[in-house]
Every structure is written in C-alpha cells, then in structure tokens.
N, C-alpha and C positions, 0 to 999 in steps of 0.2 A: 217868433213866427217862423213856420217852415212851409215853403212852397214845394209841393209835389206835382210836377208837370209831366204828363205822359204825352209825347209828341210823335206823330207819324205823318209823313208826307208821301201819299201814294200817287202824286201827280208828276208830270214831267217838269213842272216849274219849281225849281229849287231856290227861288229868290227869297223865300221866307224860311228860316231855319229855327231850330229850337231856341237859340239864344235871343232871336227877335221876340218870340212870344214870352220868354222869361222876363225880358226887359219891360215889355208892355204890362205884364201881370204884376211885376214888382212895383211899377209906378202906380198902377190902379190900387194895389194893396196899401201903399203908403198914403195915397190921396184919400182913400176911403177909411183910413185908420183901422184896418181889419187886424184882428188878433187871432192867435191860435193857428192850427194847421189848415192849410188851404190845399185842396186837391182839384186839379184841372186836367182834363184830357182834351187835346186838340188833334183832330184828324182832318188832314187836307185830302179831298178825294176828287175824282174826275166828275165831269158833268153827268155822265151815265150813272155813276154810283149815287150821287146826291139825288138824282131824279128817282132812282129806285128806293132810296131811303125815305124820301119825301112821300112817295106813294105808300110805302109800308106803314109809316108812323103817322101820317097826316091825311092820307087818302087823297092826295093831290098829285096828279101825274105831270108835274112840271119841275123844272130845275129851280133851285133857290140858292141864296148866298150862304145862309146859316141855318142849321138845325141845332137846337140845344135841348138838353134833357136834364131834369133835376136829378140829383143823386139820392134824394130822400126816398127810401123804398115805399113808405106809406103813401107818398104823393104819387108814385108810379102806379100802385094798385088802384088808387082812386081814379086815375086817368085811364086805366085799363092796359097799361104797359106791363110786360113781363120781363 
C-alpha cells in the first residue's frame, strides 16, 4: 500500500502539519484494511477562501469546516463539476 498525500496549509495556524495528516491517514488505512494506492489532497484555507469555495461548488454563501470532492471523473460529470 502506498499513501500519496498532497498537503498545503494556506492559513496562519501552523499547528497541523503534513506529518499529522500522514499519521491520521495511516491509522485510518490500517483500521479500514484498505489496499492499493491511496491518494489524498488536504488543503487548509482561510475562512474567506472556504466561504468562496462553498459558494462556488455548493451555492452556499457561508463558511464550512470541510469541503470534500470525489476523485472519480465520471462522478464529477454526473454532479456537474468540471
């Protein structure tokens, strides 16, 4: 099993770094007994940025804690994402 994590922190809070998320994901992979290659992208953004993304992708002009997107291109097309 190979974990490919892309991590970017665009906030002023540097309390959570890439190693934190690697550990969380490794534990989840082991607990769920996942196999194969796992690709995850984690982007920490400011409140203004998450509000903008929430408006763009969900039509909601509010902040949110998490936005997640499937990586399957067919699923994206079905939902109208490009």
